[in-house]
C-alpha positions as MATLAB code, in Angstrom:
seq = 'VSGTITKGNFAPPYNIGIVIDVSGSTGRSFGGTPVGDVNGDYRYNTILDAEIASILEMLQTIADSDGLGNDNVAIGLVAFSTHARYLGMYEPCDPDDPTQINPILNNQLKSFRAGGYTHFDDALDKVIEFYQEAPGGRSNLMVFLSDGIPNVPGDGDNEEPVYYSNNHPSALMYDSELAILNELNVHRIAIGVGSGSDVR';
ca = [
      30.556   -9.462   67.269;
      32.464   -7.360   69.746;
      35.572   -7.921   71.808;
      36.135   -7.041   75.434;
      38.622   -7.981   78.113;
      37.335   -8.435   81.654;
      39.583   -9.514   84.469;
      37.087  -11.944   86.028;
      38.944  -14.736   87.788;
      42.070  -14.147   85.717;
      44.368  -11.488   87.041;
      46.991   -9.807   84.877;
      49.555  -10.245   83.517;
      48.052  -12.050   80.510;
      49.165  -14.163   77.579;
      46.327  -13.955   75.038;
      46.385  -16.309   72.084;
      44.159  -15.127   69.234;
      43.211  -17.830   66.724;
      41.377  -16.592   63.630;
      39.728  -18.601   60.867;
      40.657  -17.277   57.399;
      39.198  -20.177   55.398;
      37.252  -19.590   52.193;
      33.879  -19.550   53.917;
      34.883  -16.470   55.935;
      34.619  -14.553   52.677;
      30.849  -14.938   52.849;
      28.506  -12.202   54.010;
      28.234  -11.562   57.742;
      24.637  -11.225   58.908;
      25.327   -9.169   62.008;
      26.044   -5.481   62.508;
      27.787   -4.126   59.383;
      31.512   -3.512   59.884;
      32.522   -2.468   56.377;
      35.604   -3.591   54.468;
      37.963   -3.942   57.407;
      40.773   -5.758   55.571;
      40.645   -3.741   52.341;
      39.875   -6.633   50.000;
      36.951   -4.736   48.386;
      34.472   -7.192   49.888;
      32.256   -5.556   52.486;
      30.811   -7.009   55.695;
      32.241  -10.489   55.342;
      32.662  -12.934   58.194;
      36.411  -12.276   58.041;
      35.764   -8.529   58.344;
      33.667   -9.218   61.449;
      36.373  -11.426   62.974;
      39.076   -8.806   62.417;
      36.828   -6.008   63.700;
      36.113   -7.902   66.920;
      39.815   -8.539   67.524;
      40.636   -4.882   66.886;
      37.944   -3.852   69.366;
      39.401   -6.191   71.968;
      42.886   -4.767   71.375;
      41.576   -1.205   71.632;
      39.944   -2.140   74.933;
      43.388   -3.193   76.178;
      44.891    0.086   74.938;
      42.123    2.069   76.659;
      42.536    0.255   79.970;
      44.451    1.866   82.816;
      45.629   -1.522   84.060;
      46.567   -3.299   80.830;
      49.283   -2.643   78.279;
      52.548   -3.799   76.787;
      54.121   -4.459   80.167;
      51.554   -7.049   81.216;
      49.855   -8.377   78.049;
      51.389  -10.487   75.286;
      49.415  -11.339   72.148;
      50.022  -14.488   70.132;
      48.443  -14.604   66.673;
      47.450  -17.702   64.694;
      45.631  -17.660   61.351;
      44.290  -20.891   59.917;
      42.596  -22.355   56.884;
      43.793  -25.608   55.267;
      46.928  -25.131   57.359;
      47.621  -22.890   60.338;
      50.363  -20.304   60.783;
      51.735  -19.022   64.059;
      52.556  -15.427   63.181;
      54.420  -14.557   66.346;
      54.102  -12.741   69.653;
      53.152   -9.057   69.682;
      52.747   -6.179   72.063;
      49.080   -5.119   71.996;
      49.738   -1.371   72.016;
      51.722    1.065   69.917;
      55.082    1.547   71.719;
      55.012    5.231   70.702;
      51.387    5.806   71.731;
      50.073    3.231   74.213;
      46.500    4.481   73.713;
      46.530    2.974   70.207;
      46.779   -0.563   68.827;
      50.230   -1.785   67.841;
      50.396   -0.796   64.135;
      52.360   -3.931   63.223;
      49.663   -6.128   64.715;
      46.937   -3.964   63.180;
      48.485   -4.317   59.720;
      48.964   -8.052   60.140;
      45.285   -8.520   60.974;
      44.173   -6.394   58.039;
      46.382   -8.385   55.647;
      44.301  -11.542   56.043;
      42.385  -12.850   53.039;
      39.819  -15.646   52.904;
      40.711  -18.940   51.233;
      41.145  -22.663   51.864;
      39.555  -25.276   54.111;
      39.098  -25.282   57.923;
      41.689  -27.063   60.086;
      40.922  -26.684   63.804;
      43.504  -29.288   64.849;
      46.434  -27.481   63.237;
      45.205  -24.168   64.646;
      45.420  -25.596   68.169;
      48.879  -27.037   67.469;
      50.132  -23.624   66.385;
      48.675  -21.645   69.296;
      50.385  -24.076   71.670;
      53.683  -22.785   70.234;
      52.759  -19.331   71.528;
      52.087  -20.472   75.079;
      55.294  -22.486   75.106;
      57.380  -19.379   74.336;
      55.255  -16.757   76.115;
      56.341  -15.260   79.459;
      55.791  -17.573   82.404;
      53.741  -16.902   85.505;
      50.838  -15.337   83.625;
      47.141  -16.017   83.128;
      46.764  -17.766   79.774;
      43.715  -17.071   77.621;
      42.827  -18.320   74.135;
      40.245  -16.600   71.943;
      39.270  -18.853   69.014;
      37.161  -17.270   66.262;
      35.621  -19.277   63.441;
      32.528  -19.611   61.306;
      33.119  -23.408   61.382;
      32.789  -26.052   60.203;
      36.050  -28.062   60.584;
      36.732  -30.257   57.569;
      40.433  -31.177   57.643;
      41.506  -34.316   59.559;
      43.988  -33.754   62.363;
      47.042  -35.614   63.565;
      48.197  -37.336   66.711;
      44.844  -38.646   67.974;
      44.496  -41.743   65.774;
      42.164  -39.925   63.398;
      40.920  -41.924   60.450;
      42.592  -40.524   57.318;
      39.932  -39.034   55.072;
      39.745  -36.204   52.587;
      38.050  -32.932   53.472;
      34.611  -33.564   54.954;
      32.526  -31.242   57.146;
      32.368  -32.371   60.778;
      33.809  -35.797   59.999;
      34.971  -37.371   63.289;
      38.574  -37.203   62.027;
      38.292  -33.400   61.928;
      36.877  -33.220   65.460;
      39.522  -35.050   67.496;
      41.701  -32.664   69.503;
      42.406  -34.719   72.616;
      46.187  -34.364   72.459;
      46.020  -30.604   71.859;
      43.450  -30.041   74.601;
      45.564  -32.030   77.037;
      48.547  -29.760   76.378;
      46.405  -26.631   76.697;
      45.101  -27.954   80.008;
      48.671  -28.541   81.223;
      49.467  -24.945   80.291;
      46.355  -23.737   82.183;
      44.887  -22.065   79.107;
      41.349  -20.757   79.559;
      39.563  -21.185   76.220;
      36.870  -19.034   74.646;
      35.387  -20.145   71.303;
      33.421  -17.550   69.347;
      31.201  -18.627   66.468;
      31.018  -15.866   63.857;
      28.077  -16.086   61.483;
      24.747  -17.886   61.644;
      26.130  -21.249   60.438;
      29.108  -21.419   62.781;
      30.039  -24.598   64.652;
      32.985  -24.257   67.033;
      32.443  -27.441   69.008;
];
């Protein structure tokens, strides 16, 4: 897994929402290119390590770019397992050295530990909070990383209440969230991390 930013059809400035799965299954071994123990939990080459490494590479790409930086990129960070947490809006680069990743954001990413179930619906609810407070007049991008599979029922779309069950229809209904993201003109990229991922 690697992260890059290309301008494509989306011109800066950018609001980039990063949504990262930290559920228990992300503590499993990652079958791709070894990345080491990125988050310092003494477990090497896990799916969570690969997710964090790819985000850090994307952020370093921003820091290395002549046309991107703190003045035209805002990062929103959401971590999710059984529940999701919106962790706030960050500058991508170190204010004291714009060629480096913001150390506060770097430390936040490396603090993540694997545990819990997988709640896509709540993750989308929380990233919407970022776009609602982010600077206006920007290109909005969401990068959603998960090994799947969703197993927590959502809310607001008449989901049938059930207990945790992999890919149950109640865990796959995001119509209300997707409608809001569409209204906010958020371009969405879902990245499956690991051979068993399912980010439908």
